[in-house]
C-alpha positions in Angstrom: 113.6 96.8 150.4 112.8 99.8 149.4 114.4 101.6 146.1 113.4 103.9 143.8 113.0 101.9 140.1 110.3 102.1 138.4 108.7 99.8 136.2 105.8 100.5 133.4 104.2 97.6 132.0 102.5 98.3 128.5 99.8 96.2 127.8 98.6 96.1 123.7 96.0 93.7 124.1 92.4 93.8 126.1 92.6 95.0 129.5 90.8 91.9 131.2 92.5 89.2 129.0 95.4 87.0 129.0 98.0 89.4 128.2 97.3 91.8 130.4 96.5 89.2 133.4 100.4 88.0 132.9 101.4 91.6 132.7 99.9 91.9 135.9 102.0 89.2 137.2 105.1 90.1 136.4 104.7 94.2 138.1 103.0 92.2 141.2 106.1 90.3 141.1 108.4 93.7 141.2 106.4 95.2 143.4 107.4 92.9 145.9 110.3 93.4 145.1 110.2 97.4 146.0 109.9 98.3 142.7 107.1 100.9 142.1 104.9 100.1 139.1 102.2 101.2 136.5 100.4 99.6 134.2 99.6 101.2 130.8 96.6 99.9 129.1 97.0 100.7 125.5 93.4 100.7 125.0 92.6 103.3 127.5 94.7 106.0 125.6 94.2 107.0 121.9 97.1 106.8 119.7 97.5 107.9 116.3 100.0 106.5 113.3 102.6 108.7 112.9 101.2 109.2 109.5 97.8 110.6 111.1 99.2 112.6 113.7 100.9 115.7 113.9 104.0 114.5 115.0 107.2 114.2 112.7 108.9 111.8 114.0 112.1 112.8 112.1 112.0 115.9 113.7 109.8 116.1 116.3 110.6 115.7 120.1 108.1 114.8 122.7 107.7 118.5 124.0 106.1 119.4 120.3 103.4 116.0 120.2 100.1 117.2 120.9 98.0 115.8 118.3 96.6 112.8 121.0 97.6 111.1 124.3 101.3 110.1 122.9 102.5 112.7 125.5 101.2 111.1 128.7 102.9 108.1 127.7 106.4 109.6 127.0 105.9 111.5 130.2 105.6 107.5 131.4 108.2 106.3 129.5 110.7 109.2 129.8 110.5 108.3 134.3 110.8 104.5 133.8 113.8 102.6 134.3 111.6 99.3 132.8 109.5 98.3 130.7 107.8 95.9 129.8 106.0 95.4 126.6 103.0 92.9 126.5 101.0 91.6 123.1 99.3 89.0 121.8 99.6 88.0 118.4 98.0 89.8 116.2 98.5 88.0 112.2 101.6 86.8 113.4 103.3 89.6 115.0 102.3 92.6 117.7 99.4 93.9 118.1 98.3 97.1 116.3 98.4 98.5 119.3 101.8 97.6 120.4 103.1 98.6 116.9 102.0 102.3 117.0 103.1 103.0 120.4 106.5 101.1 120.0 106.5 103.7 116.1 105.6 106.8 118.3 108.8 106.0 120.8 110.6 108.2 118.3 110.5 111.1 119.7 112.8 110.1 122.1 115.4 109.4 120.2 115.4 112.7 118.5 115.1 114.3 121.5 119.1 112.9 122.7 118.3 108.9 122.8 116.3 108.8 126.0 115.3 105.3 126.0 119.6 104.3 126.4 120.1 102.2 129.3 116.5 101.5 129.9 115.2 97.8 130.8 113.1 95.6 128.6 110.9 92.9 128.8 108.6 90.9 126.6 105.4 89.0 127.0 103.9 87.8 124.1 100.4 85.6 124.3 99.2 84.0 121.1 98.3 79.9 119.8 100.9 80.4 116.5 103.9 80.8 115.5 104.0 84.6 115.5 104.9 85.1 119.1 108.7 84.5 117.7 108.3 87.2 115.0 106.3 89.8 117.6 109.1 89.1 120.5 112.2 89.5 117.5 110.5 92.6 116.4 110.3 94.3 119.8 113.3 93.1 121.1 115.5 94.1 117.7 113.2 97.7 117.9 114.0 98.5 121.3 117.9 97.6 121.7 117.6 99.5 118.4 116.8 102.7 120.4 119.0 101.8 123.6 117.2 99.4 125.6 118.6 96.7 127.4 117.0 93.4 127.9 118.2 90.7 130.8 118.7 87.2 130.5 115.8 85.5 130.0 113.3 88.9 129.0 111.3 87.1 126.6 108.6 84.9 127.6 106.2 83.7 125.0 102.5 82.2 126.3 99.6 80.0 124.9 96.7 78.9 126.3 97.8 75.5 126.5 98.7 74.9 130.4 102.4 75.6 132.0 103.9 74.9 135.1 107.0 77.2 133.9 104.5 80.1 132.9 104.1 81.6 136.5 107.7 81.1 137.0 109.2 82.2 134.0 106.8 85.8 134.9 108.2 85.9 138.4 112.1 85.5 137.0 111.7 88.2 134.4 110.6 90.1 137.0 113.4 89.5 139.5 115.9 89.9 136.3 114.6 93.2 135.2 115.0 94.6 138.8 118.8 93.4 139.0 119.6 94.7 135.7 118.2 97.8 136.4 119.8 98.0 139.9 123.1 96.9 138.4 123.0 100.0 135.8 122.4 102.4 138.5 124.7 101.2 141.0 127.8 101.4 138.2 126.5 104.5 136.6 126.7 102.4 133.0 126.6 104.5 129.6 125.9 102.7 126.3 125.8 105.2 123.2 128.7 106.9 122.1 131.2 108.7 124.1 
């Protein structure tokens, strides 16, 4: 099946860590469905927190950001139909890399709500109660930015053996793919008219 769906996976953890491995499984499944995919390892990029960057999130648009590598990531995010946000749990929440990345998506709001209608999925890996905190933070923030999540889009994993993890990772890819197709087919819009 050939499509022009583009799904990126953003890893806020170690390159060869558990989170990255699960994210790769999800992207592999999306690719089998016909999507173009790209893995973005945040550890490969220099991302400054808003207070240290030249960006002013209240005023800036993606074109104005020059202080670090975020402009490159914003270009990929703008092109993507779907984004899988993957993070390990750090102190009961998402990793600092993922938090900075999410904060730095703000210029897409200022440029005309460019995240609206993009499909979001989430993979969180950790061994403490922070998994749910991280999922709630990520899903609430991306929803507030106009992104949409399909059913079963919040996957939380630990190092305990799990028969369902591989099934859920594949289901995430399938449901994101289906929702992207529905949005495109129906030309759905979700913001203010």
